[in-house]
N, C-alpha and C positions, 0 to 999 in steps of 0.2 A: 725168057727168063732163065738165068743160070741156076745151078743148084744152091749157091749161097743165097741168092735172092729168095728162092723158094723156102729155105730154112728160116730166113728172117720173117717172112710172111707167116710161116707156121708158128713161130714164137709169138707174133702179134695175135694170132688166133687162139693162143692158149696152150699150144703143144710144148712139151719139154723133152729134151734128149734123156732117154733112160739108159742108153748104152751105145757104144760104138766099137766096132771091130775094125782094126786097120792092119793091113799087111804092108810090108815094106815096099814092094813093087807092084802091088795090085790095087784092087778096089777097097774102099772103106765103106762098110755097111753101117748105117746110122738108124737107130730105132727111136721113135718118138711116141709119146702118149699125151693125150689131153685128159687130165684127171677130172675135169668137170663133166665132159661128155662121154668119157671112157673110150674114145676113138683112139686108134693107133695107126701109125704109118711107118714105112721103112723106105730109105733111099740108099742108092749106091752112088758113090762118087769116085771119079778117077782124077789123076793129076795131082802132083805134089803140092803145087801152089794153092789149088782150090781146097785140098784136104787140110792144109795148114791154116788157111783162112777160116774154114768151118770149125776146126778144133779150137782156135782162139776165140771165136764167137761163142761157142758152147761153153768154154771154160769161163769166160767173162760173164755169162748169163746164168751160171749155175748157182744154186743155193749152196752156201758153205756152212 
């Protein structure tokens, strides 16, 4: 399972992105929290295409 699939499953399980830090040529660190269970997780992602796919997913699934 790639990182994008893991993030989609985490969203299904109630986690939401609370922050991400992205460097131009390095890793993107993504921080998640499940506000019902108070659990938190962090993932590191590499690769431009995967980072853009994840950012788009997070932005589309964020509360506005």
